[in-house]
N, C-alpha and C positions, 0 to 999 in steps of 0.2 A: 443955935444948934446947927452943927454941920452934918451934912449927909456923907456917910462913909463910902457911898457908892458913886461919888462924883466921877465923871469921865474927864480925862484930860482933853484940853482944847486941841483941835487938830493943828499940826505944825504948818507954818506959813510956807507957801511954795518958794522954791529957790529962784533967785534972780538968774538971768542968763549967765552972768559971770560966775556965780556960785555953782550953777549947773555944770558948766564946763570944767570948773575947778575940781569938783568932786568926781566927775566922770574921768578926768585925767588921773586923779589920785587912785582911782580904782584900777586903772591899768598899771600905774607905777608900783602899786602895792604888790603886784604879781612877782616882783623881784624877791620878796620874802615868803611867798606862798599864796594860798587861796583865801586866807582869813581876812586880809584887808578888803579884798573885793567883795567877799561875803558880807562883811559888816557894813560897808558903804552901801551895798545894794539893799540890805534889810532896813537900814536907817533912812535912806533917801529915795527909795524906789517910788514912793507916792508923792514926792515933793518936786521931782524934776524928771521930765521924760528922757532927756539926753543922758542923765546919770543912770536912770533905770536901764536904758538900752546898753550903754557902755559898760556898766558894772556887771550886767548879765554876760556880756561878751567876754569880759576879762575873767569872770568866775568860771565860765564854761571852759575857757582855755586852760586855766590853772587846774581845774579838775581833770582835764584830759592829760595834762603833764603829770599830775599825781598818779593817775592810773598807769601811765607809762613808766614812772619810777618804780612802782610796785611790781609791774610785770618784768622789768629788767632785773630787779633784785631776786625775784623768784626764779627766773630763768638762769641767772648766774649761780644761784645756790644749787639748783638741780644739776646744772652742768658741772659744778665743782665736785659734787658727789660722784658723778659718773666719770669725770676725768681726774679724780684724785687731787683736786684743788686748782687745776689750771683754768677751769671754767670761771673762777672768780675774776679773771681778767675782763670778762664781759661786764662786770659791774662798773667799769670805767665809762660805760655809756651814760651813767648817771650824770657825769660832768657835761656831756653833750646836751642832755636835757636841761640842765641848769643854765648853760650858756644860751640855749635857744629861748628859755624863759626870760632871761635878762634882756636879750636883744629885742624880742617881740614886745615885751612889756614897755620898753623905752619907746619903741616905734608907736605903740598905741597911745602912750602918754603924750608924745609930741603931736600926734594928730588930734587927739581929744582936747588938748589945751587950746587948739585953734578952732574948736567947734566942728571938726570934721569927724564923722563916724569912722571907726576903725574896725575892720573885720579880720580876725586872725586867719592865716592861710589854712589852718587845720584845727578843728576843735569839735568835740562831741557837743551837740546842742542839747544838753540835759536840762538846763533851766530855760524855760520858755518865756 
């Protein structure tokens, strides 16, 4: 007879190499948004301390950029109404945010793959 309330065995801790690998992937995933960092943090936060720290850092940065994207789009829409469409030129700032995301995500990836903690130059620290 099997017990339907069996708990899953805790996952094994990450090796140092795996810890660096997943931490670096958390940064690199920022190129496509915050979901890769979020998933890596949720899956590996209890298995590797470096991954926990770096995935949180990457996630906070990506959330900050997402907030920036929304703010730029709202501001562009409001200015477009006020200026009869000219304000939509401000939405070009979205490309600047995307380029910043790619550059800093790659920089974080390069540091983390070598086992060096990376701190983004600006980010809201929402995930502690």
